[in-house]
N, C-alpha and C positions, 0 to 999 in steps of 0.2 A: 131806603131810596137807592136808586141806581145811579152811580157816578160815572160819567164818561171819562176816559183817560185822555190826556193831552200831553204829547211829548214836550219835555222841558219844564213841566209844571212841578216835578217832584221836589225841587229844592227852593221853590219860590216862597218857601215858608221861612209914670206912676205918679200915679200921682207922685211927684218927686218927693223923696224923703230928705229931710234936713239932718244935719249933723253927720257924724262918721258913718261910712257905709262899709259893711263887712266885706272882706275879700271875696267870700263866696258869692255875694250879690253881684260882683263885677264879672263873674264868669259868664253871665248871660249876654255880655257884650262881645263875646267871641262866637263867630259863626264858623264852625269847624267842618272839615272834610267837604269843602265846597268845590264842585267841579268847574273847571274853566277850559275853554278851548278857543283857539283863534287861528286864522290863516292870514299870512301877509307875504310881502315880497321876499323876506328871508326869516331865519329862525329867531333872530334878535327882535325884529319888529313884531313877529307873531307872539313872542313871549310878553313884550310890553303891552300889546293890545289885549291879550288874555288877562293879564293882571289888572289893567285899568277897567276893563268891562266887568271882570269878576268882582272887584272890590265895590263897584257901584251896585251890582246885583245883590251882593252879600249885605250891603247896607240896607237895601230894600227889605231883604229877608229879616234883618235884625229889627227893623221898625215893625214889621208884621208880628214878630215874636213878642215884643213888649207893649205894643199899643193895643188896647181893646178893639174888637172888631167894630164896635159902634163909632169909633173915631177914625176908621180907615179912610173915610172921605176927606179927612183933614191932613193926611200925610202925603197926598199925591205930589204936591209941590216940594215937600221936604225930600222925597226920594231923588229928586233931580239935583239937589245940592251936591257939589263935588265931594265924593267920599274920600278922596286922597287927603283932604284936610282933617279928616276924622280918624283915619287909620292909625293904630298904635303899633302894629306889627303884622307881618305875614310869615307863616311857617309852611314849608313845602312838605306834604305827605308823600306825594309821588308825582313824577313828571316824565313825559316822553316828548320827543320833538323830531321833526324831519327838517328838510331844508326850508320848508315854508309853513309848517304847522307846529303848534304847541298845544299839548294836552296835559293837564295837571289836576291834582286835588290839593286844595290849599286851606289853611286855617287863617281867617281874617280876624284880628283883634282890633276892636274900636276903642277910642278913648272914652271911658265911661263918663267922666265929668263933662266932656264936650257934648256928648249926645244928650245927657241929662239937661244941660243948659239950653241946647237947641230946642228940645221939646218943651221945656218949661217956658221959654220965651215965646214960643208959638201957641202956648196954652193947650198943648195936647197931653191928655192923661197917659200915663204909662205905668207899668208894673215891672219891677226888677227883682222882687223878692221871690226866691225859688221855693217851690213847694217841697215838703218832705219827700225824700226819695221813695218811690213806690216800686213794687215788684210787678212785672208783666209776665204772664205765663202763656206762651204761644201754644195753642192746641189745634189739632186738625180734627175735623168731623167727617164722617162718612155715613151716608144713608143707604140702606138696602132693606128691601122687604118691609118697609114701614118702620124700621128701627134705625136710630142714629147712634153711632158709637163715637167716643171721644178718645183721642190718643195724644201723647206728648208729640209736639211738632218736631219734625226733622226736615232737613233740606231747606228749601227756599223760605218757607214761612218762619222758621227759626232764625235763619241768617239775616233776613231783611231787618228784623228788629235789632239785631246786634250791630247792624251797619248804620243805625241812626246815631245822631249826636246825643248820647245818653247823659252827658254831664253838664253841658252848657245850656240846655233847654230850661225853660221855666219850670218844667215838671220832670226832674231827673228820674231816670228809670234804671232798674236792675232786671236783667232778663234771667228767669229761672225756668227750669223744666217742670212739667206737671208731675207731681209726686204720686207714687202708688197709693198713698194714704188718702188722696182726694178721689172719692168715688164718683161715678157718673151721675148719681142722683144729686150730688152736691153741685156739679156743673149745671145740670138742668135747673136746679133751684135758683142758682145765681142768674141764669138766663131769664128766669121768670120774675126777677126783681125781688126775690126773697131775702130780706136783710138778715135772716137768721144764719146765713152761711158766712156772714162777715167774721164771726168768731172763729169758724173753722179755718178759713183761709188765712186770716192774720195770725192765728195760732201756729199753723203749719210753717209759715214762712218767717215768723218772728219779726214782723213789721206791722205798721199801722194800716198800710194801704196796699191792697192786692187787686189786680185786674186780670181777668181771664180774656185772652184774645183768641177767638175761635174762628178758624177759616174752613170753609167748605166749598169745593169746586162743583158747580152745577154745569156739567158738560153739555147737557141738553140745551140749556138756554145761553151758554157762553158767559156765565156770570160767576164771579167770586163773591160769595156771601160771607161777610165778616160780622161777628157779634162781639161786643165788648161788655163784660159784666163784672161787677165787684164794687169796690169803693176807692175813690181817689180823694185828694185833698179838698174837693168841693162837695163831696157827698156820694150817695149811691149812684152807680152807673149801670144802665141796661139799655143798650141800643143795638140795632142791626142795620147794616147798610150793604148794598150790592155794588160791585164794581165790574164793569164790562171787561171781558178778556178780549183784547184786540189782537187779531192775527194769531190766536192761540198762545199768546205769550203770558202764561200764568205767573211767571216770576215777576214780570213788570207790574201786573195787576196787584200782586202781593206787596211789592215795594211801594206802589202808590197808596195802597190801603194803609200801610204802616205810617207813612208820612202824614196822610190825612188824619189818622187817629191821633198822632202826636199833636197835630195842630188843634184838634178838638179839645184834647186834654189841657193844652195851654190856654185855650179860650175859656174853658170852665174855670181854671184857676184864676185868670185875670178878673173875671166877673166876681168870683168869690172874694178876692182881695179888695176890690173896689167897694163892694158891699160892706165888707168889714170896716173899711175906713170911712164909710158914709160919703164916699166921693161920687160926684156926678149924679146924685139922686137915683142910684140904682135900686134902692129898695122899692118893693112893689107890694100891693095888696093881693091876697089870695082869696078867691071866692067869687061868686056870681053876682047877680043883681044888675040893675040897669045903669050902674055908674060906669065911669071910665070914659076916656076920649076915643072918638072914632079913629080907626086906622084903616085907610084904603090902600090896597096893595095889589100888584100883579105878581102872582106866584109862578115862577119859571121852573121848568123841569124838562127832562129829556125823554120821558115815556109816561104812559098812563099809570104804569105801576109806581113810578116815582111820585106822581101826583097823588096817588092813593096814600102813600106813606106821609107826604107833606100834609095832606088834609087831616090825617089822623093826629099828627103832631099838633096842628092848629086846634083841633077839637079837644085834645086831651090836656093842653097846657093850662094849668091853674090860673085863674084870673081872666082868661079870655071869655068874652060874653058876646051875645048877639051876633053870631057868625052868619054872614050872608054871602052865598056863593053865586056869582053872576055867570057870565059866559065862560065856557071851558073849551079849549082847543087842544090840539095834540102837543103843544109846547107851553101853554100858559093858561092861567085861570084868573078871573077877576074876583077878589075876595075883600069883604069889609068886616071888621071886627071892632069890638070895644075893649079897651084895656086900661086899668087904672094907671094914670101917669102918661098915657099915650105911647107914641111910637118909640121914643128913646128907651123907656123902661122895657117895652116889649122886645126891642132889639137885644138888650142885654140878656133877657131871659132866654130867648131863642138861640143866642150864641152859645149857651151851655150845651145845646144839642147839635152844635156844628152848623147852624143855619145863619145866614147873613141877611138882615133886614136893612136895606140902604135906601137912600133917596132923600126926600124932603119936599117942601112946598105943598104938603097935603097929600102927596102920593108916593108910595114906597114900592120897592121890589124885594121879594123874598126868594132866596135860592139856597141851594146847598153850598156851604162855604168850603174854603181851603181846597 
């Protein structure tokens, strides 16, 4: 599916556990390297404004990090709670200022117990357990004369991954280069969802989870195509998504794609953890048949090509049955399906693929998330 870029969106990204919480778990309550900027009558006022607005926005990013996408509609009012009462500390990574402007990159640490208590009192599920650290291997692809070659990423595609918050995320990452021992046929097999390459990748990098992140610039269509393949803490991964290159800014498209991918990985992990705990009724039946509750939705997209991708996901998702497609326009389509357990369970399943099913009252909206 093709994802449109929107300025300022890049960083907009538990069931409570009882008893002692490991220190590593509390790391997820830090939102690191968060950009802030403000203009005011003088430098002091600009700094105060940037810090105040930044901590509030970072709090919203924290909530999106630990709350499953199926409960996003329950955190809108929580995001407006003054974050100053929940902040544990602020660290400055870099800052510049003029007489009226302040720009900085800050780490906001939030009080873990206070955030847990707030979400628990509101009855909002959350996940704070970090996944085992996985290796991400950035790769660039180039197609010529009907053949695609794969090379270790250099330049922007390698750097944007290193610029993410790799430690505090729910899905900690380690960035590694593509090794010469991993041949192109292994990359192709991973892209095709062949689980036999799992042994090769994990053996080469000496970890349990390895993902290949492959970027290819389609200059003719102005799209950055990104494919993610391998295995993470939630299982096998194989998906492809396109990102529009606005004003020829390939670097921005790559940064956006990396942020989106990290959000999808976090979403997959949250669903897997909640299923493991039996929380929220996230288990679902796989298989066809006439069973299941009807889910009526408007599928929203930015192009017909994106609609084709979304339709394929709907048709290929195990458990979805009796798919009925009504009117289709340039931006949306009317769709009805049946799924065991209804919309809530379907939302959790689709969130593993980076899609958001939201709404209620018998009618839902499906769109690309993050």
